[in-house]
mmCIF file of the C-alpha atoms, coordinates in Angstrom:
data_MODEL
# 
_entry.id   MODEL 
# 
loop_
_atom_site.group_PDB 
_atom_site.id 
_atom_site.type_symbol 
_atom_site.label_atom_id 
_atom_site.label_alt_id 
_atom_site.label_comp_id 
_atom_site.label_asym_id 
_atom_site.label_entity_id 
_atom_site.label_seq_id 
_atom_site.pdbx_PDB_ins_code 
_atom_site.Cartn_x 
_atom_site.Cartn_y 
_atom_site.Cartn_z 
_atom_site.occupancy 
_atom_site.B_iso_or_equiv 
_atom_site.pdbx_formal_charge 
_atom_site.auth_seq_id 
_atom_site.auth_comp_id 
_atom_site.auth_asym_id 
_atom_site.auth_atom_id 
_atom_site.pdbx_PDB_model_num 
ATOM 1   C CA . UNK A 1 1   ? -22.727 -20.872 24.150  1.00 0.00 ? 1   UNK A CA 1 
ATOM 2   C CA . UNK A 1 2   ? -22.841 -21.627 20.949  1.00 0.00 ? 2   UNK A CA 1 
ATOM 3   C CA . UNK A 1 3   ? -21.022 -24.651 19.595  1.00 0.00 ? 3   UNK A CA 1 
ATOM 4   C CA . UNK A 1 4   ? -18.582 -24.614 17.805  1.00 0.00 ? 4   UNK A CA 1 
ATOM 5   C CA . UNK A 1 5   ? -17.767 -27.067 14.473  1.00 0.00 ? 5   UNK A CA 1 
ATOM 6   C CA . UNK A 1 6   ? -15.310 -27.226 11.976  1.00 0.00 ? 6   UNK A CA 1 
ATOM 7   C CA . UNK A 1 7   ? -18.987 -26.407 9.193   1.00 0.00 ? 7   UNK A CA 1 
ATOM 8   C CA . UNK A 1 8   ? -19.778 -23.488 11.588  1.00 0.00 ? 8   UNK A CA 1 
ATOM 9   C CA . UNK A 1 9   ? -16.762 -22.034 12.829  1.00 0.00 ? 9   UNK A CA 1 
ATOM 10  C CA . UNK A 1 10  ? -17.299 -18.527 15.116  1.00 0.00 ? 10  UNK A CA 1 
ATOM 11  C CA . UNK A 1 11  ? -15.697 -14.840 15.334  1.00 0.00 ? 11  UNK A CA 1 
ATOM 12  C CA . UNK A 1 12  ? -13.845 -15.723 17.621  1.00 0.00 ? 12  UNK A CA 1 
ATOM 13  C CA . UNK A 1 13  ? -12.130 -18.128 16.150  1.00 0.00 ? 13  UNK A CA 1 
ATOM 14  C CA . UNK A 1 14  ? -11.008 -15.927 13.669  1.00 0.00 ? 14  UNK A CA 1 
ATOM 15  C CA . UNK A 1 15  ? -10.522 -12.435 15.121  1.00 0.00 ? 15  UNK A CA 1 
ATOM 16  C CA . UNK A 1 16  ? -7.381  -10.458 15.860  1.00 0.00 ? 16  UNK A CA 1 
ATOM 17  C CA . UNK A 1 17  ? -6.405  -9.275  19.082  1.00 0.00 ? 17  UNK A CA 1 
ATOM 18  C CA . UNK A 1 18  ? -6.348  -5.888  19.756  1.00 0.00 ? 18  UNK A CA 1 
ATOM 19  C CA . UNK A 1 19  ? -3.312  -5.533  21.380  1.00 0.00 ? 19  UNK A CA 1 
ATOM 20  C CA . UNK A 1 20  ? -1.883  -6.705  17.826  1.00 0.00 ? 20  UNK A CA 1 
ATOM 21  C CA . UNK A 1 21  ? -2.473  -3.196  16.993  1.00 0.00 ? 21  UNK A CA 1 
ATOM 22  C CA . UNK A 1 22  ? -1.127  0.432   16.744  1.00 0.00 ? 22  UNK A CA 1 
ATOM 23  C CA . UNK A 1 23  ? -3.343  3.032   19.056  1.00 0.00 ? 23  UNK A CA 1 
ATOM 24  C CA . UNK A 1 24  ? -3.406  6.185   18.672  1.00 0.00 ? 24  UNK A CA 1 
ATOM 25  C CA . UNK A 1 25  ? -5.487  8.321   21.149  1.00 0.00 ? 25  UNK A CA 1 
ATOM 26  C CA . UNK A 1 26  ? -8.359  10.372  20.086  1.00 0.00 ? 26  UNK A CA 1 
ATOM 27  C CA . UNK A 1 27  ? -7.038  13.268  22.053  1.00 0.00 ? 27  UNK A CA 1 
ATOM 28  C CA . UNK A 1 28  ? -5.111  13.948  19.351  1.00 0.00 ? 28  UNK A CA 1 
ATOM 29  C CA . UNK A 1 29  ? -5.108  15.968  16.055  1.00 0.00 ? 29  UNK A CA 1 
ATOM 30  C CA . UNK A 1 30  ? -5.259  15.197  12.299  1.00 0.00 ? 30  UNK A CA 1 
ATOM 31  C CA . UNK A 1 31  ? -1.486  16.230  12.038  1.00 0.00 ? 31  UNK A CA 1 
ATOM 32  C CA . UNK A 1 32  ? -0.391  13.286  14.488  1.00 0.00 ? 32  UNK A CA 1 
ATOM 33  C CA . UNK A 1 33  ? -2.818  10.755  13.070  1.00 0.00 ? 33  UNK A CA 1 
ATOM 34  C CA . UNK A 1 34  ? -1.948  11.227  10.226  1.00 0.00 ? 34  UNK A CA 1 
ATOM 35  C CA . UNK A 1 35  ? 1.983   9.729   10.801  1.00 0.00 ? 35  UNK A CA 1 
ATOM 36  C CA . UNK A 1 36  ? 0.413   7.205   13.360  1.00 0.00 ? 36  UNK A CA 1 
ATOM 37  C CA . UNK A 1 37  ? -0.866  6.226   9.252   1.00 0.00 ? 37  UNK A CA 1 
ATOM 38  C CA . UNK A 1 38  ? 2.577   7.072   7.609   1.00 0.00 ? 38  UNK A CA 1 
ATOM 39  C CA . UNK A 1 39  ? 4.278   4.591   10.284  1.00 0.00 ? 39  UNK A CA 1 
ATOM 40  C CA . UNK A 1 40  ? 2.242   2.452   10.693  1.00 0.00 ? 40  UNK A CA 1 
ATOM 41  C CA . UNK A 1 41  ? 1.529   1.178   7.259   1.00 0.00 ? 41  UNK A CA 1 
ATOM 42  C CA . UNK A 1 42  ? 6.268   2.066   6.367   1.00 0.00 ? 42  UNK A CA 1 
ATOM 43  C CA . UNK A 1 43  ? 5.906   -0.852  9.149   1.00 0.00 ? 43  UNK A CA 1 
ATOM 44  C CA . UNK A 1 44  ? 2.933   -3.412  7.306   1.00 0.00 ? 44  UNK A CA 1 
ATOM 45  C CA . UNK A 1 45  ? 5.254   -2.516  4.334   1.00 0.00 ? 45  UNK A CA 1 
ATOM 46  C CA . UNK A 1 46  ? 8.202   -4.080  5.689   1.00 0.00 ? 46  UNK A CA 1 
ATOM 47  C CA . UNK A 1 47  ? 6.527   -6.746  7.632   1.00 0.00 ? 47  UNK A CA 1 
ATOM 48  C CA . UNK A 1 48  ? 7.951   -5.299  11.538  1.00 0.00 ? 48  UNK A CA 1 
ATOM 49  C CA . UNK A 1 49  ? 4.471   -5.087  11.944  1.00 0.00 ? 49  UNK A CA 1 
ATOM 50  C CA . UNK A 1 50  ? 1.195   -7.401  10.137  1.00 0.00 ? 50  UNK A CA 1 
ATOM 51  C CA . UNK A 1 51  ? -2.322  -4.498  10.210  1.00 0.00 ? 51  UNK A CA 1 
ATOM 52  C CA . UNK A 1 52  ? -1.966  -1.721  9.627   1.00 0.00 ? 52  UNK A CA 1 
ATOM 53  C CA . UNK A 1 53  ? -4.947  -0.360  11.192  1.00 0.00 ? 53  UNK A CA 1 
ATOM 54  C CA . UNK A 1 54  ? -4.966  2.277   13.236  1.00 0.00 ? 54  UNK A CA 1 
ATOM 55  C CA . UNK A 1 55  ? -7.156  1.773   16.947  1.00 0.00 ? 55  UNK A CA 1 
ATOM 56  C CA . UNK A 1 56  ? -8.487  4.786   18.498  1.00 0.00 ? 56  UNK A CA 1 
ATOM 57  C CA . UNK A 1 57  ? -7.684  5.489   22.829  1.00 0.00 ? 57  UNK A CA 1 
ATOM 58  C CA . UNK A 1 58  ? -9.962  6.916   25.073  1.00 0.00 ? 58  UNK A CA 1 
ATOM 59  C CA . UNK A 1 59  ? -8.617  8.765   27.634  1.00 0.00 ? 59  UNK A CA 1 
ATOM 60  C CA . UNK A 1 60  ? -8.993  6.028   29.624  1.00 0.00 ? 60  UNK A CA 1 
ATOM 61  C CA . UNK A 1 61  ? -7.200  3.516   26.730  1.00 0.00 ? 61  UNK A CA 1 
ATOM 62  C CA . UNK A 1 62  ? -10.121 1.883   26.225  1.00 0.00 ? 62  UNK A CA 1 
ATOM 63  C CA . UNK A 1 63  ? -10.114 1.086   23.079  1.00 0.00 ? 63  UNK A CA 1 
ATOM 64  C CA . UNK A 1 64  ? -13.190 3.356   21.030  1.00 0.00 ? 64  UNK A CA 1 
ATOM 65  C CA . UNK A 1 65  ? -12.919 2.803   16.707  1.00 0.00 ? 65  UNK A CA 1 
ATOM 66  C CA . UNK A 1 66  ? -10.711 2.615   13.847  1.00 0.00 ? 66  UNK A CA 1 
ATOM 67  C CA . UNK A 1 67  ? -9.093  5.339   11.590  1.00 0.00 ? 67  UNK A CA 1 
ATOM 68  C CA . UNK A 1 68  ? -8.217  5.038   8.368   1.00 0.00 ? 68  UNK A CA 1 
ATOM 69  C CA . UNK A 1 69  ? -7.183  6.697   5.473   1.00 0.00 ? 69  UNK A CA 1 
ATOM 70  C CA . UNK A 1 70  ? -10.004 7.811   4.041   1.00 0.00 ? 70  UNK A CA 1 
ATOM 71  C CA . UNK A 1 71  ? -11.735 8.998   8.490   1.00 0.00 ? 71  UNK A CA 1 
ATOM 72  C CA . UNK A 1 72  ? -8.895  10.679  8.057   1.00 0.00 ? 72  UNK A CA 1 
ATOM 73  C CA . UNK A 1 73  ? -9.964  12.973  4.727   1.00 0.00 ? 73  UNK A CA 1 
ATOM 74  C CA . UNK A 1 74  ? -13.658 12.662  5.526   1.00 0.00 ? 74  UNK A CA 1 
ATOM 75  C CA . UNK A 1 75  ? -12.015 14.386  8.538   1.00 0.00 ? 75  UNK A CA 1 
ATOM 76  C CA . UNK A 1 76  ? -11.377 17.622  5.811   1.00 0.00 ? 76  UNK A CA 1 
ATOM 77  C CA . UNK A 1 77  ? -15.416 17.501  5.990   1.00 0.00 ? 77  UNK A CA 1 
ATOM 78  C CA . UNK A 1 78  ? -16.328 17.950  9.264   1.00 0.00 ? 78  UNK A CA 1 
ATOM 79  C CA . UNK A 1 79  ? -20.115 18.919  7.466   1.00 0.00 ? 79  UNK A CA 1 
ATOM 80  C CA . UNK A 1 80  ? -19.699 16.029  6.445   1.00 0.00 ? 80  UNK A CA 1 
ATOM 81  C CA . UNK A 1 81  ? -20.656 14.290  8.819   1.00 0.00 ? 81  UNK A CA 1 
ATOM 82  C CA . UNK A 1 82  ? -23.923 16.304  10.495  1.00 0.00 ? 82  UNK A CA 1 
ATOM 83  C CA . UNK A 1 83  ? -25.491 15.797  6.611   1.00 0.00 ? 83  UNK A CA 1 
ATOM 84  C CA . UNK A 1 84  ? -24.936 12.122  5.727   1.00 0.00 ? 84  UNK A CA 1 
ATOM 85  C CA . UNK A 1 85  ? -24.164 9.395   7.848   1.00 0.00 ? 85  UNK A CA 1 
ATOM 86  C CA . UNK A 1 86  ? -21.864 7.160   5.458   1.00 0.00 ? 86  UNK A CA 1 
ATOM 87  C CA . UNK A 1 87  ? -22.527 3.958   7.436   1.00 0.00 ? 87  UNK A CA 1 
ATOM 88  C CA . UNK A 1 88  ? -26.388 4.516   6.936   1.00 0.00 ? 88  UNK A CA 1 
ATOM 89  C CA . UNK A 1 89  ? -26.491 5.923   3.705   1.00 0.00 ? 89  UNK A CA 1 
ATOM 90  C CA . UNK A 1 90  ? -25.645 5.058   -0.288  1.00 0.00 ? 90  UNK A CA 1 
ATOM 91  C CA . UNK A 1 91  ? -26.330 7.354   -3.554  1.00 0.00 ? 91  UNK A CA 1 
ATOM 92  C CA . UNK A 1 92  ? -26.778 5.766   -7.050  1.00 0.00 ? 92  UNK A CA 1 
ATOM 93  C CA . UNK A 1 93  ? -24.852 9.116   -8.608  1.00 0.00 ? 93  UNK A CA 1 
ATOM 94  C CA . UNK A 1 94  ? -22.926 10.612  -5.375  1.00 0.00 ? 94  UNK A CA 1 
ATOM 95  C CA . UNK A 1 95  ? -21.478 12.981  -7.753  1.00 0.00 ? 95  UNK A CA 1 
ATOM 96  C CA . UNK A 1 96  ? -24.926 14.683  -7.548  1.00 0.00 ? 96  UNK A CA 1 
ATOM 97  C CA . UNK A 1 97  ? -25.038 15.359  -4.260  1.00 0.00 ? 97  UNK A CA 1 
ATOM 98  C CA . UNK A 1 98  ? -21.965 16.542  -3.748  1.00 0.00 ? 98  UNK A CA 1 
ATOM 99  C CA . UNK A 1 99  ? -22.208 19.081  -6.261  1.00 0.00 ? 99  UNK A CA 1 
ATOM 100 C CA . UNK A 1 100 ? -25.384 20.139  -4.524  1.00 0.00 ? 100 UNK A CA 1 
ATOM 101 C CA . UNK A 1 101 ? -24.014 20.399  -1.055  1.00 0.00 ? 101 UNK A CA 1 
ATOM 102 C CA . UNK A 1 102 ? -21.289 22.257  -2.130  1.00 0.00 ? 102 UNK A CA 1 
ATOM 103 C CA . UNK A 1 103 ? -23.347 24.706  -4.765  1.00 0.00 ? 103 UNK A CA 1 
ATOM 104 C CA . UNK A 1 104 ? -25.972 24.685  -1.208  1.00 0.00 ? 104 UNK A CA 1 
ATOM 105 C CA . UNK A 1 105 ? -22.607 25.874  1.292   1.00 0.00 ? 105 UNK A CA 1 
ATOM 106 C CA . UNK A 1 106 ? -23.316 22.620  3.015   1.00 0.00 ? 106 UNK A CA 1 
ATOM 107 C CA . UNK A 1 107 ? -19.835 20.436  2.178   1.00 0.00 ? 107 UNK A CA 1 
ATOM 108 C CA . UNK A 1 108 ? -16.665 23.164  1.898   1.00 0.00 ? 108 UNK A CA 1 
ATOM 109 C CA . UNK A 1 109 ? -16.473 24.106  -1.801  1.00 0.00 ? 109 UNK A CA 1 
ATOM 110 C CA . UNK A 1 110 ? -12.737 23.244  -1.185  1.00 0.00 ? 110 UNK A CA 1 
ATOM 111 C CA . UNK A 1 111 ? -11.527 21.492  1.437   1.00 0.00 ? 111 UNK A CA 1 
ATOM 112 C CA . UNK A 1 112 ? -7.667  20.913  0.064   1.00 0.00 ? 112 UNK A CA 1 
ATOM 113 C CA . UNK A 1 113 ? -7.451  25.355  0.969   1.00 0.00 ? 113 UNK A CA 1 
ATOM 114 C CA . UNK A 1 114 ? -7.309  25.008  4.808   1.00 0.00 ? 114 UNK A CA 1 
ATOM 115 C CA . UNK A 1 115 ? -5.796  21.070  5.138   1.00 0.00 ? 115 UNK A CA 1 
ATOM 116 C CA . UNK A 1 116 ? -2.962  23.301  6.383   1.00 0.00 ? 116 UNK A CA 1 
ATOM 117 C CA . UNK A 1 117 ? -5.750  24.156  9.964   1.00 0.00 ? 117 UNK A CA 1 
ATOM 118 C CA . UNK A 1 118 ? -7.422  20.995  9.719   1.00 0.00 ? 118 UNK A CA 1 
ATOM 119 C CA . UNK A 1 119 ? -4.352  19.112  10.621  1.00 0.00 ? 119 UNK A CA 1 
ATOM 120 C CA . UNK A 1 120 ? -2.958  21.203  12.940  1.00 0.00 ? 120 UNK A CA 1 
ATOM 121 C CA . UNK A 1 121 ? -6.452  22.032  14.430  1.00 0.00 ? 121 UNK A CA 1 
ATOM 122 C CA . UNK A 1 122 ? -8.247  19.919  14.469  1.00 0.00 ? 122 UNK A CA 1 
ATOM 123 C CA . UNK A 1 123 ? -8.355  16.504  17.086  1.00 0.00 ? 123 UNK A CA 1 
ATOM 124 C CA . UNK A 1 124 ? -9.596  13.013  16.390  1.00 0.00 ? 124 UNK A CA 1 
ATOM 125 C CA . UNK A 1 125 ? -12.735 12.521  18.316  1.00 0.00 ? 125 UNK A CA 1 
ATOM 126 C CA . UNK A 1 126 ? -14.160 15.320  16.561  1.00 0.00 ? 126 UNK A CA 1 
ATOM 127 C CA . UNK A 1 127 ? -13.655 13.447  13.108  1.00 0.00 ? 127 UNK A CA 1 
ATOM 128 C CA . UNK A 1 128 ? -14.105 9.835   14.546  1.00 0.00 ? 128 UNK A CA 1 
ATOM 129 C CA . UNK A 1 129 ? -16.236 7.669   13.710  1.00 0.00 ? 129 UNK A CA 1 
ATOM 130 C CA . UNK A 1 130 ? -17.518 5.573   17.367  1.00 0.00 ? 130 UNK A CA 1 
ATOM 131 C CA . UNK A 1 131 ? -18.747 1.689   16.279  1.00 0.00 ? 131 UNK A CA 1 
ATOM 132 C CA . UNK A 1 132 ? -22.349 1.240   15.728  1.00 0.00 ? 132 UNK A CA 1 
ATOM 133 C CA . UNK A 1 133 ? -24.608 -1.875  15.742  1.00 0.00 ? 133 UNK A CA 1 
ATOM 134 C CA . UNK A 1 134 ? -24.282 -2.564  12.581  1.00 0.00 ? 134 UNK A CA 1 
ATOM 135 C CA . UNK A 1 135 ? -19.767 -2.291  12.332  1.00 0.00 ? 135 UNK A CA 1 
ATOM 136 C CA . UNK A 1 136 ? -20.013 -5.092  15.258  1.00 0.00 ? 136 UNK A CA 1 
ATOM 137 C CA . UNK A 1 137 ? -20.744 -8.478  16.377  1.00 0.00 ? 137 UNK A CA 1 
ATOM 138 C CA . UNK A 1 138 ? -19.995 -10.684 18.743  1.00 0.00 ? 138 UNK A CA 1 
ATOM 139 C CA . UNK A 1 139 ? -17.257 -12.779 19.815  1.00 0.00 ? 139 UNK A CA 1 
ATOM 140 C CA . UNK A 1 140 ? -19.849 -16.319 20.167  1.00 0.00 ? 140 UNK A CA 1 
ATOM 141 C CA . UNK A 1 141 ? -21.762 -15.225 17.134  1.00 0.00 ? 141 UNK A CA 1 
ATOM 142 C CA . UNK A 1 142 ? -21.309 -17.911 13.946  1.00 0.00 ? 142 UNK A CA 1 
ATOM 143 C CA . UNK A 1 143 ? -18.642 -16.829 11.176  1.00 0.00 ? 143 UNK A CA 1 
ATOM 144 C CA . UNK A 1 144 ? -22.441 -16.566 8.828   1.00 0.00 ? 144 UNK A CA 1 
ATOM 145 C CA . UNK A 1 145 ? -22.873 -14.003 11.120  1.00 0.00 ? 145 UNK A CA 1 
ATOM 146 C CA . UNK A 1 146 ? -20.226 -11.538 10.269  1.00 0.00 ? 146 UNK A CA 1 
ATOM 147 C CA . UNK A 1 147 ? -20.605 -12.460 6.653   1.00 0.00 ? 147 UNK A CA 1 
ATOM 148 C CA . UNK A 1 148 ? -23.770 -10.811 5.692   1.00 0.00 ? 148 UNK A CA 1 
ATOM 149 C CA . UNK A 1 149 ? -22.459 -7.433  7.766   1.00 0.00 ? 149 UNK A CA 1 
ATOM 150 C CA . UNK A 1 150 ? -19.235 -7.561  5.349   1.00 0.00 ? 150 UNK A CA 1 
ATOM 151 C CA . UNK A 1 151 ? -21.664 -7.898  2.295   1.00 0.00 ? 151 UNK A CA 1 
ATOM 152 C CA . UNK A 1 152 ? -24.227 -5.303  2.960   1.00 0.00 ? 152 UNK A CA 1 
ATOM 153 C CA . UNK A 1 153 ? -22.652 -3.472  5.569   1.00 0.00 ? 153 UNK A CA 1 
ATOM 154 C CA . UNK A 1 154 ? -19.112 -3.017  3.081   1.00 0.00 ? 154 UNK A CA 1 
ATOM 155 C CA . UNK A 1 155 ? -16.756 -3.068  5.695   1.00 0.00 ? 155 UNK A CA 1 
ATOM 156 C CA . UNK A 1 156 ? -13.046 -4.113  5.742   1.00 0.00 ? 156 UNK A CA 1 
ATOM 157 C CA . UNK A 1 157 ? -13.286 -5.169  9.015   1.00 0.00 ? 157 UNK A CA 1 
ATOM 158 C CA . UNK A 1 158 ? -15.912 -5.251  12.438  1.00 0.00 ? 158 UNK A CA 1 
ATOM 159 C CA . UNK A 1 159 ? -15.528 -5.031  15.897  1.00 0.00 ? 159 UNK A CA 1 
ATOM 160 C CA . UNK A 1 160 ? -15.270 -7.896  18.302  1.00 0.00 ? 160 UNK A CA 1 
ATOM 161 C CA . UNK A 1 161 ? -17.047 -7.601  21.697  1.00 0.00 ? 161 UNK A CA 1 
ATOM 162 C CA . UNK A 1 162 ? -17.593 -9.464  24.661  1.00 0.00 ? 162 UNK A CA 1 
ATOM 163 C CA . UNK A 1 163 ? -20.289 -8.203  26.676  1.00 0.00 ? 163 UNK A CA 1 
ATOM 164 C CA . UNK A 1 164 ? -20.375 -4.081  26.696  1.00 0.00 ? 164 UNK A CA 1 
ATOM 165 C CA . UNK A 1 165 ? -16.389 -4.064  25.310  1.00 0.00 ? 165 UNK A CA 1 
ATOM 166 C CA . UNK A 1 166 ? -13.974 -4.168  21.798  1.00 0.00 ? 166 UNK A CA 1 
ATOM 167 C CA . UNK A 1 167 ? -11.893 -7.518  22.601  1.00 0.00 ? 167 UNK A CA 1 
ATOM 168 C CA . UNK A 1 168 ? -10.748 -7.229  18.708  1.00 0.00 ? 168 UNK A CA 1 
ATOM 169 C CA . UNK A 1 169 ? -11.452 -7.088  15.126  1.00 0.00 ? 169 UNK A CA 1 
ATOM 170 C CA . UNK A 1 170 ? -12.445 -9.511  13.002  1.00 0.00 ? 170 UNK A CA 1 
ATOM 171 C CA . UNK A 1 171 ? -11.381 -8.012  9.112   1.00 0.00 ? 171 UNK A CA 1 
ATOM 172 C CA . UNK A 1 172 ? -12.580 -8.733  6.278   1.00 0.00 ? 172 UNK A CA 1 
ATOM 173 C CA . UNK A 1 173 ? -8.865  -10.313 5.143   1.00 0.00 ? 173 UNK A CA 1 
ATOM 174 C CA . UNK A 1 174 ? -8.857  -13.183 6.241   1.00 0.00 ? 174 UNK A CA 1 
ATOM 175 C CA . UNK A 1 175 ? -12.627 -14.538 6.854   1.00 0.00 ? 175 UNK A CA 1 
ATOM 176 C CA . UNK A 1 176 ? -11.970 -13.814 2.869   1.00 0.00 ? 176 UNK A CA 1 
ATOM 177 C CA . UNK A 1 177 ? -8.864  -16.032 3.041   1.00 0.00 ? 177 UNK A CA 1 
ATOM 178 C CA . UNK A 1 178 ? -10.766 -19.119 5.126   1.00 0.00 ? 178 UNK A CA 1 
ATOM 179 C CA . UNK A 1 179 ? -13.777 -18.986 2.444   1.00 0.00 ? 179 UNK A CA 1 
ATOM 180 C CA . UNK A 1 180 ? -10.845 -19.352 -0.192  1.00 0.00 ? 180 UNK A CA 1 
ATOM 181 C CA . UNK A 1 181 ? -9.413  -22.295 1.057   1.00 0.00 ? 181 UNK A CA 1 
ATOM 182 C CA . UNK A 1 182 ? -12.676 -23.645 2.219   1.00 0.00 ? 182 UNK A CA 1 
ATOM 183 C CA . UNK A 1 183 ? -13.475 -24.437 -0.755  1.00 0.00 ? 183 UNK A CA 1 
ATOM 184 C CA . UNK A 1 184 ? -9.869  -25.115 -2.900  1.00 0.00 ? 184 UNK A CA 1 
ATOM 185 C CA . UNK A 1 185 ? -10.135 -28.194 0.605   1.00 0.00 ? 185 UNK A CA 1 
ATOM 186 C CA . UNK A 1 186 ? -14.013 -29.006 0.073   1.00 0.00 ? 186 UNK A CA 1 
ATOM 187 C CA . UNK A 1 187 ? -15.571 -27.735 -2.935  1.00 0.00 ? 187 UNK A CA 1 
ATOM 188 C CA . UNK A 1 188 ? -14.452 -30.160 -6.268  1.00 0.00 ? 188 UNK A CA 1 
ATOM 189 C CA . UNK A 1 189 ? -15.150 -29.646 -9.005  1.00 0.00 ? 189 UNK A CA 1 
ATOM 190 C CA . UNK A 1 190 ? -16.860 -31.589 -10.949 1.00 0.00 ? 190 UNK A CA 1 
# 
């Protein structure tokens, strides 16, 4: 186990437990996910809840992922995940890639044409991106480890694991606040 020090905080010092977030079943439909995201946002904006991140549970109640508005929109393009892994691949000219794939019928021409059909028939598990190694940090890791993942992969949060279990989220906003506070408290402007 790593020694904690004020100069080297651990992930567990800033992580938020999974029970702090709303959750939905991976067997729920796209339309249910939309409504749950809307409710989570309303609760957050009204101050009733501290977080608006929506977690996804399997049939046993274990957290298996999280769902954002972007994930929901990507669910409108089910073929997208077959072609591009957005966690690993970045394009400098995304518009060119999209036009090329649409022309070749790899992606739909007009995903909004099937919006209601997708919303009523597509389950969350059909488009959920499950956490991969580059989206996880260990509870006992130094916070420095998470900085690399936030910078390189541009995540808004990281899953915190203890052994094989997901136990929390490390939010970029909390890490940024920690860094900001550290700069204000420790760095002098000469």
